[in-house]
N, C-alpha and C positions, 0 to 999 in steps of 0.2 A: 182623558183617562181617568176622570172622576167616576165615582159610583153614583149614578142617578137612579138605576133600576136595581132593586135588590134581587138577588138569585140565591136560593137556598140550596144546600147540598142535595136535598131530595129532588127538587126541581131539575138540578143539572143532571143528576144521575139518570132521570127518565129521559132527558133530552139526548144524553149521550149513547142511549141505546141505538141511535141511528148512525153512530160514528164507530168505525173499527179501531178505537184507540184504547181499549180496555176499560176497567172499572175506576170509578172516582175514588181517589185517595184524600185529596185536599183541595180546598177552595179558598182564595185569599184575594179581597179587593185591593185594587191598585189606585191609590189616592192621587198621584201626580197627573197633571194634565188637566184639560178642561172640556174636551169635545165629547167623549164617548164614555161609556161604562166598560171597565176592563177588570178581568179577574185573572190571576195566576191559577191555572188548573193542573193538578198533578194526578196522573192515573197510573195504573199498573204497566202502561207502556211508556210513560215518560211525562215531561212537563210542557205545557201548552199555554197559550193566552187566549181567553174567551173575550170577545167584544160584542157589546150590544150597542148598536148604532142609534144615537139619540137625535141627530139632526138629518143625516143622510137618508135618502129614500131608497127603498128596495130596487128601484129601477136604475139608480145611480151607482149602487154598490159593485155590480159585476166589473166596472171599469177598474176599481181599486184591487179587488181580490184577483181578478185575472192578470193585472199588472204585476202584482207580487209573484204570481206564479210564472209569468214570463220572465222576470228578471231572474228568479231563482234558477230556472232552466238555463239561462245564460251565464251562470256562475257568480252572480252578484249575491253576496251574503245578506239575506233578508228572510223574514218569516215566510214559510210555505203554507199556504191555505190547505186545510184538511178537507177532502170531499166527503160528503155523507155517503150512506150506502145507496142513495138515490143519485149519486154522482153530482151533487150540487155543492158549491162551496158556501152558498148563503142559505141560512135557515131562519127560524124564528123562535124566539124563547121569551116568554113573559110578554107577549105583545110587541116585542121589538125585533127588527132584523138582527141576526146574529151570525157570527162565524167564530171558527176555532183555527188557530194557526200554530205552527211549531214556535218554540220558545228558543230564540237564538242565544248563544253563550256570550257572557261577558257583562261589563258594567260600564256606565257612562263615566266620563271624567269632568271633574270640577275645574281643573287647570289643564291646559294643553301647551305643548311646545312645538317648535317649528317642524321637527321630524314628524310628529302626529299631524300636523296640518298638511304636510306633504302627502302623507298616506291618505288622508281624506281627499286631497286634490286628485290624486290618481283614481281613486275609487268613484269619485263624483263624475270624472270624464268618462270612465268605463260604464257607469250607469246610464249617462246620457247616450252613449253609443249602443248600448244594449237596448235601450227604450226606443230607439229610432225605428225598429222593426215591429214595434207595437202598434196595431192599426187602429184600436179604438181612440177616441178622442174625447176630451173633457175641457170646456172653457175654465179659465182661472176663477174659482169661487171667491177669492179674496183679491181680485184685480180692481181696476179703475171703476168699473160699473158698481161694485160693492162699496168702494171708498166713497163715492158720491151719494150712495144710499144711506150709509151709516153716518156720514158727516153731520147732518143735522140732529141726529139721535144723540151723539156723544158731546157736541159743542156745549150744551148747558152745564156740563160738569167741569169744564175748563175755566182757568182764570183768562183774563183778556189777552195776555200775551200769548199763551199757549193756543188759545182760539185763533188768533191771527196767523200763528206759524202753521197750524194745521190747514186752514183755509188756503193759504198761500202754496203750501206744498201740494195739495190736491189739484190746484190750478196749474202748477209747474209741471206735474206728472202727466197732465192731460195733453201736453204738447210734446212729450218725450217718450212715446211708446215705441219708437225704433223698429218699424215693421220690416226693416230689411236685415234684421239680426238673425243668425242661425238659431232654430228653434226645434222643439220636440217636447218629450216627456220631461217635466222637472219634479223633483221631490217636493219643493215648495215649503219645506219646514225643517231643514237639515241643520238643526242645532245640536249642541254637544249631547243633550239628553236623549237624542234619537239615534245616536251612534254608540254601540256597545263594543267595548274593547276586551279582547281575550288575550292578555298579554300584550305583546307588541303589534298584534295584527287586529284588524277590525272583525269582530265576531259576527256582527249583524248591523243592519241599518233598519230601523223600525218606523212606524207610524207614518204610513203612506196615504193618509186620508185627506191630505191637501195636495196630493199629486195632481197634475193637470198638464195641459199643453200650453207652453209659454216659451219665452226666449231663454237660452241656456245661461247666458251671462247674468241673468236676474237671479237664477238659482245659486250661482256662485256668490253673488253679492249677499244673499240671504246668509249663506253659510259664513262668509267673511265677517259680517256683522256680529256674528256670535263667536266664532272660532279665533278671530284676529283682532278684537277690539280690546284695548288697554283700559286701565282704570280710569283714565281720563276721557273715555268715550271715543277716542281716536284709534285708527288702525295702527297696530304694531307692524313696523316695517319688515321685520324678519319673518314673522308668521305669515304675513300677507304674501311676500315674495315666495315663500315655501308653498303655500296653497296654489297660487297662480302658476308658478313655474312647474310644479308636478302635473297639474291638470294640462298645461300647454304641451308637455311631451306626449301625452295620449291623444288629445285633440287640439291641435294648433288653434289659437284665437285668430280671429280676422281683424282687419283694421277697423271696421264699423264697431266691433265689440270693444276695442280699445277706447274709441271715442265716447261710447256709451257708458263706460265704467262708472264715472262719478254720479250720473243720473240713476243708474241702477242701484248703486249703494243707497242713495236717497230713498228710491222706491221701496227697497227691502226695509229700511227703517220705518217708513211711513206705514207700510202694511201691518208691521207688528205693534207699532204704537197704537194705530186705530183699533186692531183686533183686541189688544189688551185692554184699551179703554172701554170697549164695548163689553168684554166679559167681566170686567170689574164693576161697572156701573149698571149693567143690564143683565144680571146673572140669571140663570136658571136654578130652580131648587134642586138640591141633590143631598144624598146622604153623606158623601164624602166629596168636598169640592175644593178646587185649588185654582185661584186666579192669579196670574203673574202680574207683577208691578209694571205699569206702563211708563213711568217717567224715565226708565232706563233707555227706552228706544226714542223718547223725546230728545234726551241729551245726545244720543248718536246722530239723530237727524240734524239737530243744531250744529254739531261739529262738522258734519259732511257738507251742509249748506255754506258754512263759513270757510271751508278749506278745499274747495272744489279743484283748484289748480294743483294742490299737493296730492289729492287722490289720484289725478291723472298721472302723476310722476311715480306713484307707487305700483302702476301697472307695468311691470318690468319684463314680462316675457317678450 
């Protein structure tokens, strides 16, 4: 969500002539995030989000845009892509693939409680079930294949102890992919800043551009590593129980999922430690950029690896 590609009001006004959403009133760059160029767009019809895709290729993007449209049709609160007058969700602006979607209401939360974790757990289960009828497929772009590719690129930036931990965890995860687990579409990045709250309800889930096909329990672990982690980098028991319990009511967990929980928590921590290292040390130039601190997920991984038995006990449903 950084601004890598500048768009002027004049350029956007011309581009919007192919969209039935009114005349441009305001354009504001969004600095948070690291993957794409994003702007808030205000027109005479309302407020939208414009995205210019910096890494994803045009052939990949229909998966994500059609997924959001699919989930929105099934009642999941998320941005709805706007079709052009040519009936396409995907366009091109300043040489980059581009789309414009509705702006969902609400704001993200810096701190969350058990009740909000329960609300998220229910919605995540509903989103997994709604995505089960989505027929397009996308391999995980930040899964084991990418971990092994990125490993030698980030190792030179680590101290010896961190380098050993990273190597060991990539090796550990290669033996714990759990092919028998329930799977389907996952969000893949369901952090607090990707969930907007409108009062006590979730106004919208955003940023689906790491969505892919993978095991559902991994998606839950990614969420728990952000929503349920305390200041000591360990899972908070009350928030974790609320997240898992609410999810379980909508889509009951299987016994293999219960057994895989500690490894999936470690996998979620590894994925974001690795990607944050990569984005911090191997950045792309951008007008406004924001790279998140990787040490946070190193600490979470260290705690998960040292407390595997306790992680299993936290899986209470």
